[in-house]
C-alpha positions as CSV (number, residue, x, y, z in Angstrom):
1,M,-2.3,-14.5,20.2
2,N,-5.7,-15.9,19.5
3,I,-7.5,-14.6,16.5
4,D,-11.2,-15.2,16.1
5,T,-11.5,-15.9,12.3
6,N,-15.2,-15.3,12.3
7,E,-14.6,-11.9,13.8
8,L,-11.9,-11.1,11.3
9,K,-14.1,-12.2,8.4
10,R,-16.9,-10.0,9.8
11,I,-14.6,-6.9,10.0
12,L,-13.2,-7.6,6.5
13,K,-16.7,-7.8,5.2
14,I,-17.5,-4.4,6.7
15,K,-14.3,-3.0,5.2
16,R,-15.1,-4.3,1.8
17,E,-18.6,-2.9,2.0
18,Y,-17.2,0.5,3.1
19,D,-14.6,0.4,0.3
20,K,-17.4,-0.2,-2.2
21,G,-19.4,2.7,-0.8
22,L,-22.2,0.3,0.3
23,I,-22.1,1.6,3.9
24,D,-21.2,4.9,5.5
25,I,-18.6,5.4,8.1
26,D,-21.3,6.3,10.7
27,M,-22.7,2.8,10.3
28,I,-19.5,1.2,11.6
29,I,-19.1,0.8,15.3
30,P,-16.0,2.5,16.8
31,E,-14.4,-0.8,17.8
32,D,-14.6,-2.1,14.3
33,Y,-13.5,1.2,12.8
34,K,-10.3,1.0,15.0
35,V,-9.5,-2.4,13.5
36,I,-10.3,-1.2,10.0
37,K,-8.1,1.8,10.5
38,V,-5.2,-0.5,11.4
39,L,-5.8,-2.4,8.2
40,Y,-5.8,0.8,6.2
41,D,-2.6,2.0,7.9
42,Y,-1.0,-1.4,7.0
43,E,-2.1,-1.1,3.3
44,I,-0.8,2.5,3.1
45,N,2.6,1.5,4.6
46,D,2.8,-1.4,2.2
47,K,2.0,1.0,-0.8
48,K,4.7,3.4,0.5
49,D,7.2,0.6,0.5
50,E,6.2,-0.3,-3.0
51,I,6.5,3.3,-4.1
52,N,10.0,3.6,-2.5
53,K,11.2,0.4,-4.3
54,L,9.9,1.8,-7.6
55,K,11.6,5.1,-7.0
56,N,14.9,3.3,-6.3
57,E,14.5,1.2,-9.4
58,I,13.8,4.3,-11.5
59,S,16.8,6.1,-10.0
60,E,19.0,3.1,-10.8
61,L,17.7,3.0,-14.4
62,Y,18.5,6.7,-14.8
63,N,21.9,6.2,-13.4
64,N,22.6,3.4,-15.8
65,I,21.3,5.4,-18.8
66,E,23.5,8.3,-17.7
67,K,26.5,6.0,-17.5
68,M,25.8,4.6,-21.0
69,L,25.4,8.0,-22.4
70,D,28.7,9.1,-20.8
71,Q,30.4,6.0,-22.3
72,M,29.0,6.7,-25.7
73,N,30.1,10.4,-25.5
74,S,33.6,9.4,-24.4
75,K,34.0,7.0,-27.4
76,K,33.3,9.8,-29.9
């Protein structure tokens, strides 16, 4: 797959400007918006993965705390 780096830079510049509120969505041509939407979808999925990892870590921490409390209670 050939990627035109200049084209990618241009689209990323548009996305940054949109993210900063410097341009409105109606100023973005539909073809560019489709690419930007793919980038947003990727970012969202990446964040969802991070959130799920954090949820799992928190759950594991709670389980460990629960085990420690159970052990402390059983020693009394």
